[in-house]
MARNUKOL-71092 format. One record per atom (N, C-alpha, C, CB): x, y, z. Coordinates in steps of 0.05 Angstrom, whole numbers, plus 5000, padded with zeros to 4 digits. Atoms other than C-alpha are relative to their C-alpha. Glycine has a CB too. Layout:
N
XYZ ...
//
This chain:
78
497650134982 607929072235 499049775013 501350205022 501050244988 604728392245 502449835002 497749864983 497750164993 609227882275 502150095016 501049924980 498249904982 613028342317 499349985030 500550274994 500850034973 613728202390 501150255018 501149725011 499149734985 613828832437 501849925022 497450185013 498050004977 618528952493 498649865027 501050325006 501450054976 612928862545 499249674996 497350215003 500450305007 611228142512 502149845012 499849954969 497850154995 618227922520 500450005029 502450104986 499649994971 618628152593 497949835012 499950315012 501850194987 612327822609 500549714995 497450054992 499350255004 614727202578 502149915016 500749974974 497850034985 621127252616 499049915030 501850274999 501050024974 617227312681 498449725004 498150255005 501650254998 612426712668 502349785000 497749964972 497950235001 618626262649 501750015029 502350044972 498750034975 622026482714 498449915024 501150245006 501750084980 615926362757 499449664998 497350184997 500250275004 615425652725 502349865012 499649944973 497750134993 622625502738 500149985033 502450154987 500149954970 622025742812 498149775013 498750325006 501850174995 615825312819 501049704996 497750064985 498850245005 619124692788 502349935023 501150014972 498050064980 625124742836 499049995028 502150194997 501250054970 620524802897 498749725000 497650245009 501450235000 616624202874 502149765001 498149994976 498350225001 622723792862 501249975027 502150034979 499050014976 625623952930 498049895019 501050265007 501950144984 619123782963 499549734993 497550145000 500450315007 618423122927 502449875012 499749934966 497550104991 625722992947 499349935033 502650234995 500549984973 623923133022 497849785008 499050295005 502350174995 617422753019 500849704996 497750084980 498750285007 621122122988 501749905024 501950034972 498450104977 626122123045 498149935024 502050215009 501850044979 620522193095 498549724999 498150225001 501450255007 616721583066 501949785001 498850014972 498450234997 622921173062 500549965028 502650024985 499450024972 624621323136 497749845016 500550295013 502550124988 617421133157 499749724991 497550174992 500050275010 617720503115 502149835013 500450024970 497450164986 624420273148 498849965028 503150205001 500950054975 621320403217 497349765001 499250315012 502350235001 615219953197 500949734997 498250044978 499050235008 619219413169 501949905026 501650054972 499050074974 623519403233 498549915022 501150185010 501950024980 617819413278 498649694992 497850275001 501050295012 614618793234 501849785006 499750004969 497950214995 620918433238 500449915029 502750104991 500150034973 621218483313 497949825010 499850245011 502550104989 614118273321 499849714990 497450174992 500350265012 615017663275 502049815010 500150034971 497850184986 620917373316 498649845024 502650185011 501350144979 619116823363 501150055028 500249734994 499249964973 619516863439 500849755010 497950115017 498850244987 622616343486 497949794999 501050055030 501750235000 619615673473 498349964974 498250025022 501349985026 616915853405 501449834979 499950294991 498550135015 618515373351 501850174978 498449824989 498249865018 624315573303 501349824983 502150155014 498350185015 628615343246 503050115002 499149974970 497349874996 634715843249 500050195022 500950164975 499749834977 637416283300 498450294994 503350045006 501449785007 634516903263 497050035004 500650044976 503050034998 627416643275 499450105031 499049674995 500349964971 628116803352 500950325005 501949785017 499249754991 628117463388 503149995011 497950115021 497550034987 634517233427 502049894981 499749835022 498250095019 637717003362 501749705010 502150264994 498950244994 638516303392 497949804997 501449995026 501750235007 635015683363 501549735006 499250024969 498950304991 636715013401 497849824996 500849975032 502150225004 633114413376 497550064992 499649875021 502449895008 628214783340 497950135018 498849824989 501449864977 625815173399 501750285004 500049805028 498649774994 627515893415 500749975029 498450254994 499250024971 631515933479 501150305009 502449765005 
//
């Protein structure tokens, strides 16, 4: 009776497939949560860098967005 698969082997195969499916679902959920966390942290860093890069009163500027006050008069932040 070579080539026959016993009921025990089928049950074992079903258990292994179920464990792999559960692990895959867990890893996908973990990856999604981690991705959101990284994105939020990245946005916070970008906002902080943008605020740091803006000029203070008296600093040279070209457009209003170059200044913390968003006011650039005669190429100087006011």
